[in-house]
BAKE-25194 format. One record per residue: x, y, z of N, C-alpha, C in turn. Coordinates in pm, whole numbers, plus 50000, padded with zeros to 5 digits. Each point is the difference from the previous one (the first is absolute). Example, Ala and Ser with C-alpha at 12.3 -4.5 7.8 and 13.67 -1.06 7.14 Angstrom:
<rs>
513194943150780499115011950000500905012050000
499655010549928500825011950006499235010950073
</rs>
This chain:
<rs>
491844875851995499764996449884500325008149892
500874994949890500735009849889498985006749905
500185008749958499685002949868499754995849899
499044998749926499984990749903499675013649895
500875002049914499755008149899499414994749851
500024986949968500014995749906500595003349854
499674998449893500535000449894499535014549936
500675005249877499095012249941501155009950024
499615011349917500895013649968499725004550171
499055000450071499955012050124500814990250090
500054989449974500764989850130501845001949971
500134996949824501185002749981500705016150037
499035010549978500515012750019500305002350125
499254999050116500174998750115501374993450056
500234988249976501014992150014501195006049940
499805002649886501425012949941500215012950079
499035006550035499895010150078500624999850138
499794988250049500764996850111501274993450016
500344995549859501194993249993500424988050065
498814989349968499844987350063499344992649897
500134984650042499974990249907498614992150002
499775001550166498904988850047499235005950087
498644992850038499275005750062500165003650162
500924986350051500485000150113501105013249993
500555004249944500475016049996499225007550017
499075001149919498885011449987499495002050154
499834988350064499425000450160501035004150052
501184995650005500785005850064500485014250022
500055004549839499885016049989499205007250090
498524993449957498945008750091499874998650133
500354988450075500695000250128500905013850032
500964999149951501195008550020499555012649976
499055007249932499305013249994498765000350080
499814991450062499125000250139498255000249890
499984994949909498614999249914499474987150060
498835001050034499454989050105499284992249892
500084983950013499614991449905498334996850046
499695006750087498124993850046499355014949999
498814996349943498705010449988500115004450111
499385012050036499655006550126498624995150052
498894997749874498504995850009500184990650020
500754986949951499904986650013501024993550050
501025004350040501194992750063500244986549959
500064999249826500604990549925500785003149940
501024990549962501105004449898499695005949905
500705006749922499965009649867500844992249948
499454996649859500664989949914500785004749871
499135010349948500435005749891500575015550010
500805005049931500425012649986498905011549999
498854997049889499165007049984499235003550132
499774986350079499454999850100500585011750126
501464995950004501065009650098499485014749961
499945006449889499865012449945498725001650043
499044992150004498675006650032499834998550148
500524992450091499744999350117501095008750080
501165006749939501005009550061500585004549908
499015014449931500605006949917500745012150088
499705003850111501035005950079501274993950033
499934988150043501434995350044500984997849852
499335000649914501025001349828500225009249984
499435009850017500135013749964501495006149985
500054999650188501345007150006501464991449919
499834985749960501104992449980500345008749875
499355003349907500285006149849498745004949918
499795011349975498944999949905500174995749901
500075003949856500464994949898501535000049995
500714986249991501275002749975500645000949841
501325007050010500395003849871500554986749904
499164997949883500234989749884501295003249927
500884990050003500815002049877499954993449888
500535004949873500014996349883501634995449979
500114990949955501274993950008500444997149852
500844999949954500994998149866500834988250023
500304988549949500654992249987501004998449852
501285003250002500854998049903500984990349978
500444995549915501244991949966501225005249984
501024991849970501315009050045500425010549872
499414994749878499655010449899499445010650009
499094999750086499055012350018498665000349951
499884985849968499054996149915498425000450112
498925006950002498974999750060499064987450041
500374993950117499414985249974498405000650062
499935007350078498774999250069499665012250085
498705004550004499685008350061498394997550082
500085005350130499034997350128499785008550099
499244996650048499595010950144499734990950087
500535004150140499754993550123500345008750093
499174995250091499875008550137501664998150097
500494984749979501324998050024500454993449886
501045009649951500654994249894500924988250026
500525000350146501324991250013499004984150022
498985000750060499104986049986499704997549883
499295011949898499924993249884501304994849924
500815004050039501254996049920500124982150018
500155000350122499764986350077499274991649898
498655001549986498834994649925500474999049869
500655009849928500714995949861500904989449983
501085001850112501244986050023499154989950014
498894997850072499174988449960499534994449870
499305012249925499524994449907500035006649876
501165009449975500145005649873501214991549959
499714993049837501424996949940500985009049963
499735015949993501005009849992500455007350110
499904991050112500295006550140501715003149988
500904990849999501274998350000500535008849856
499135005149910500605009849921500305012050061
498995001650110500055018450067501495005250052
500265008449934501495005750057499695012550051
498975009349982499545012150068498655000050039
499705006550057498365003550072499915016250046
499165004649900499385012050040498925002950050
499865006550138498995002250075499565014949981
498495001849948499485013350056498654999250041
499935009250113498944996350133498625012349928
499174994650019498605010249978499175000850107
499245009750006499445006850174498524987250003
499534995749875498744988550010500474986249912
499214995650001500234983149935499115005349844
499205007149982499345005549894501105006749938
500615009550071501305008249867500894988449916
500164989650129501214990949985499334992049869
498584996650017499374991749878500005006049887
499775015450007500225008549857501255001449939
501045001250100501375001449951500514984449935
499394989250083500734990149919499174992349877
498835004349985499535000949867500705008849901
500365012449980500385007949948501504991149974
500474998050098501664993950013500064992049856
499204988650021499644990049932499725003149860
499235006649968499695004449877501185006949917
500635007150073501065008349950501574998450029
499924988550039501234993250050500334985449978
499084993949937500094986049954500714990750062
500124994450150500464993050054499704987649961
501264991549981499694991449935499334985150053
500084998150166499044992150027498465003650111
499395010749939498955004950082498794992849880
498954992850038499164994949918498845008550032
499505005250097498605009950022500305013149965
499125006949953500065013649961500585004049862
500554989049923500615003549864498844998849903
500115013849931499025000949895499924988149911
499054995049939499874991749929500165004749838
</rs>
């Protein structure tokens, strides 16, 4: 039975971190990394990411503690800052922008800066939005 992550920020972040798009790909990743799909106590499928974490914290601990988080900046050919964002997987995030951002084809340069934690990247992103005024960021802009 494939893992079913559902919708929401945690599911999206997990898919992004793993570099996959579907629940079936998450299931394959878990199988490749030998993370069990069944709870030891009940011998029934674990169908949510939080249930997997709860059931097998030690199995996931060796995979990665907190992965580094990237702050990325997208610029157009004139050097105008189009967008600032953070991601655990900036390449996968770029593909999401390709599918949903009207300004995607204006990107001529991407700068990526890594931070040790997601919280550090969130703080840097907020400061960057305020100080550098990207054209297409809607969240985090002071009113």
